[in-house]
C-alpha positions in Angstrom: 30.1 39.5 60.4 31.6 36.8 58.2 30.6 39.0 55.2 32.6 41.9 56.5 35.7 39.7 57.1 35.5 38.2 53.7 35.2 41.6 52.2 38.4 42.6 54.0 40.1 39.5 52.7 39.0 40.2 49.1 40.1 43.8 49.3 43.5 42.9 50.7 44.2 40.2 48.0 43.5 42.8 45.3 45.5 45.6 46.8 48.3 44.2 48.8 51.9 43.7 48.1 54.8 43.1 50.5 53.7 45.2 53.5 55.9 47.9 55.1 55.1 48.4 58.8 54.4 52.0 59.7 57.0 53.9 61.7 56.8 53.2 65.4 56.0 56.8 66.2 52.9 56.8 64.1 49.7 56.2 66.0 47.4 55.4 63.0 45.7 52.0 63.1 46.1 49.5 60.4 43.4 49.1 57.8 42.2 45.9 59.6 42.2 47.6 63.0 40.2 50.5 61.6 37.5 48.3 60.2 37.3 46.0 63.3 37.1 49.1 65.6 34.4 50.7 63.4 32.3 47.5 63.4 32.6 47.0 67.1 31.5 50.6 67.8 28.6 50.5 65.4 27.4 47.0 66.4 25.0 46.9 63.5 25.4 43.2 63.1 23.2 40.8 65.1 26.4 39.4 66.5 27.7 42.3 68.6 31.1 42.1 70.3 31.2 39.9 73.4 33.3 40.0 76.6 35.3 36.9 77.4 38.1 36.0 79.7 41.5 35.4 78.1 41.5 31.8 79.4 38.2 31.2 77.5 40.2 30.9 74.3 43.1 28.9 72.9 45.4 30.4 70.3 44.8 28.8 66.9 47.9 26.9 65.8 47.9 28.5 62.3 48.7 31.9 63.7 52.3 33.0 62.7 53.0 34.9 65.9 55.6 33.4 68.3 53.4 33.1 71.4 56.3 32.4 73.9 57.9 35.6 72.6 55.2 37.7 74.1 56.2 39.3 77.4 55.3 42.4 79.5 58.3 44.3 78.0 57.4 43.7 74.4 53.7 44.5 75.1 54.3 47.4 77.5 52.8 50.2 75.4 49.7 48.0 74.6 49.3 47.1 78.3 49.4 50.7 79.3 46.9 51.7 76.6 44.4 49.0 77.5 44.7 49.8 81.2 44.0 53.5 80.6 41.0 52.8 78.3 39.6 50.0 80.5 39.7 47.4 77.9 40.8 46.6 74.3 39.2 49.1 72.0 40.2 47.0 68.9 38.4 43.6 69.3 40.1 40.3 68.9 38.6 37.7 66.5 37.6 34.3 67.8 35.7 31.3 66.5 34.0 28.5 68.3 36.2 25.6 69.3 35.1 22.1 68.3 32.7 20.3 70.6 34.5 18.7 73.5 37.3 21.3 73.8 38.2 22.6 77.2 37.8 26.3 76.1 34.8 27.6 74.2 36.7 29.8 71.7 39.7 29.7 69.4 41.7 33.0 69.0 42.4 33.9 65.4 43.6 37.5 65.5 44.7 39.5 68.5 47.4 37.5 70.4 49.0 40.6 71.9 45.6 42.0 73.1 44.8 38.7 74.7 48.2 38.6 76.4 47.8 42.2 77.6 44.4 41.6 79.2 45.6 38.3 80.8 48.7 40.1 82.2 46.5 42.9 83.6 44.1 40.3 85.1 47.0 38.9 87.1 48.4 42.3 88.0 45.6 44.3 89.7 43.0 44.6 87.0 41.0 41.4 87.4 37.8 43.1 86.2 39.0 43.6 82.6 37.6 41.3 80.0 38.6 40.6 76.4 36.5 42.4 73.8 35.9 39.9 71.0 34.1 39.3 67.8 32.9 35.8 66.9 33.4 34.8 63.3 32.8 31.7 61.2 35.8 31.3 59.0 37.6 28.3 57.4 41.2 27.6 58.4 42.5 29.1 55.1 40.5 32.3 55.6 41.7 32.4 59.2 45.3 32.1 58.0 44.9 34.9 55.5 43.3 37.2 58.1 46.0 36.5 60.7 48.6 37.2 57.9 46.9 40.6 57.2 47.3 41.7 60.8 50.8 40.3 61.3 52.2 41.6 58.1 51.6 45.1 59.5 53.4 44.4 62.8 57.1 45.2 63.2 57.5 42.8 66.1 57.1 39.6 64.1 60.5 38.5 62.7 61.0 37.4 59.1 61.9 33.8 60.2 58.6 33.3 62.2 56.6 34.6 59.2 58.6 32.4 56.8 58.0 29.3 59.0 54.3 30.0 59.1 54.2 30.3 55.3 56.1 27.0 55.0 53.5 25.2 57.1 50.6 26.9 55.3 51.6 26.1 51.8 51.1 22.4 52.4 48.3 22.7 55.0 46.0 25.2 53.1 47.2 25.3 49.4 48.1 21.7 48.6 51.8 22.5 48.3 51.2 24.8 45.3 53.1 28.0 45.9 51.4 29.9 43.1 48.0 29.4 44.7 49.3 30.7 48.0 51.0 33.7 46.5 47.7 34.6 44.7 45.7 34.2 47.8 48.0 36.4 49.9 48.6 39.0 47.2 52.3 38.2 47.0 54.6 37.7 44.0 55.7 34.2 43.4 59.4 35.3 43.7 58.8 37.0 47.1 57.0 34.0 48.5 59.8 31.7 47.2 62.4 33.8 49.0 60.4 33.6 52.3 60.1 29.8 52.0 63.8 29.5 51.3 64.5 31.3 54.6 62.2 28.8 56.5 64.2 25.9 54.9 67.6 27.0 56.2 69.2 24.2 58.4 68.8 24.6 62.1 72.6 24.7 62.5 72.7 27.8 60.2 69.9 29.5 62.1 71.6 28.8 65.4 74.8 30.5 64.2 73.1 33.9 64.4 72.9 35.6 67.8 69.1 35.8 67.6 66.5 34.6 65.1 65.4 38.2 64.7 68.7 38.8 62.9 67.9 36.4 60.1 66.7 38.2 57.0 65.3 37.0 53.7 68.3 38.5 51.9 70.6 36.2 53.9 68.9 33.1 52.6 69.3 34.4 49.1 73.0 34.3 49.6 73.3 31.0 51.5 70.6 28.8 49.8 72.5 28.4 46.5 75.6 27.3 48.4 73.7 24.9 50.6 72.3 23.1 47.5 75.8 21.6 46.8 76.4 18.5 48.9 80.1 19.0 49.7 79.6 22.7 50.4 76.6 22.1 52.6 78.6 19.8 54.9 81.3 22.4 55.3 78.8 25.2 56.0 76.9 23.2 58.6 80.1 22.2 60.3 81.2 25.9 60.4 77.7 26.9 61.6 78.0 24.5 64.5 81.4 26.1 65.5 79.9 29.5 65.2 76.9 28.5 67.3 79.1 27.2 70.1 81.1 30.4 70.0 77.9 32.4 70.2 76.8 30.4 73.2 80.1 31.1 74.9 79.9 34.8 74.1 76.3 34.9 75.5 77.6 33.5 78.7 79.7 36.6 79.2 82.9 35.9 77.1 82.5 38.7 74.7 80.0 40.5 72.4 77.9 38.4 70.1 79.1 37.9 66.5 77.2 40.3 64.2 75.3 38.9 61.2 77.9 40.2 58.7 80.6 38.1 60.4 78.4 35.0 60.5 77.6 35.3 56.8 81.2 35.8 55.9 82.4 32.7 57.8 79.6 30.6 56.3 80.4 31.7 52.8 84.1 31.2 53.3 83.4 27.6 54.5 81.5 27.0 51.3 84.4 28.5 49.2 87.1 26.2 50.6 88.7 23.8 48.1 91.6 21.4 48.3 94.7 23.6 48.0 97.1 22.9 45.1 100.8 23.6 45.3 100.3 26.9 43.4 97.5 28.2 45.6 98.2 31.4 47.5 96.3 32.1 50.7 94.8 35.6 51.0 95.0 36.8 54.6 93.5 39.8 56.3 94.5 40.5 59.9 95.9 37.0 60.2 92.6 35.3 59.0 92.2 33.5 55.7 89.6 35.3 53.5 90.3 33.5 50.2 92.8 32.2 47.8 94.5 33.0 44.5 95.4 30.4 41.9 97.9 31.3 39.1 96.9 29.8 35.8 98.3 30.1 32.3 97.5 33.6 31.2 95.2 34.4 34.1 94.8 34.5 37.9 91.7 33.1 39.7 90.7 34.9 42.9 88.3 33.4 45.3 87.6 35.9 48.2 84.9 36.1 50.9 84.4 39.8 51.8 82.6 40.9 54.9 80.1 43.8 54.4 82.0 45.9 56.9 85.5 45.2 55.5 88.0 48.0 55.1 88.0 48.3 51.3 91.2 50.2 51.0 93.1 47.7 53.1 91.5 44.8 51.2 92.4 46.3 47.8 96.0 46.6 48.9 96.1 43.0 50.0 94.6 41.9 46.7 97.1 43.9 44.8 100.0 42.3 46.6 98.5 38.9 46.1 98.0 39.4 42.3 101.6 40.6 42.0 102.8 37.5 43.8 100.6 35.2 41.6 102.0 36.9 38.5 105.5 36.1 39.6 104.6 32.4 40.1 102.6 32.0 36.8 
C-alpha cells in the first residue's frame, strides 16, 4: 500500500502545477480518488480496506483543512451520497497513532468523509462505518498527500491553504522554500505568494467580511505596503476600524463591506502623507481618495481607486483637480 501512495506522490510532483478545481457540476473523481477507489475495490494488497468508527481516529494536525468549518450544510451532498451507497466508496487514509494514544488511528486524508459518517451515525445511521486504508507514511509524505487531495477541493479557502504551507515550510522542509516548492510541484514564485498571504497581520485579515474573501492577489497588493514601518502602522489602524465596522454590520447594521472597498481603504491609509500647504485633496462622493501636489513644471497625483469605481466620474474629478493644480503652480 505504501508503494502505491508513494507512486502517487512521485507522479504528482512530476506533473502538477497550481491546481484548478473542477466545476461543481462535474461528477468525475480526482486522480487521487480514482486510484484509492480502484485499490479499495481490487484489494490486491495484503492490507485490504478496514472498517472503523469515526471516533477511532484523530485528525492529523498537519492537514490543511479547517476542521471546525465542516458542517452538515457544507457536506450535504457527500452525506446524501454516503447514505445512499451505505458507506464511503472512496476510502480515507489513516496511519497508526503512537503507542499510548486514546485512539488507534490518525486520519491523514478524508476529513469530509469522516465527518459525514460521524454525522450519519448520530442521525439515524448508526450501522455505518468508515472505510479506511492503513498506510505507513512519514509526516512529510502525509502532508504532500493531504495537499494533493485538498488542492483539488473548491471548499478550502486560500488563507487556510496558505497557513498550512507556512507551518509546513518550517516543520517539514527546514525553512527552505525551494525544497518545499519542488516537493509540491509548485513554482517558487507561486509558493512565495501563498506564504505572503499567510503572513498578513491578523488585523488586516479581520477587516474582510470572511476569510474566504482573502485571495493571494490581495496580499500581492498589500504586502509591499506593509513592509514600510510608518505605512504598516497606518494600515493596521485602518484595518482595526474596518474590522469594527464589519462587526457592526454583521450585527444587522448594514451589508458587509466588499473586498474592493476594504482594499481601497487599506491602500489609501498607506498612501497618506503629511499635507503641505499646496496639497489639493481629491474627493469623490465626499470621501478623500487621494491628493495632488503642484510642483515646478509638474503635478504629482496620489490616488487610491476602487476596482468598482465609476471611471468616467473619476476622470472628470481628476481633470478638475489637474486644472486647479496648474493654476496654483
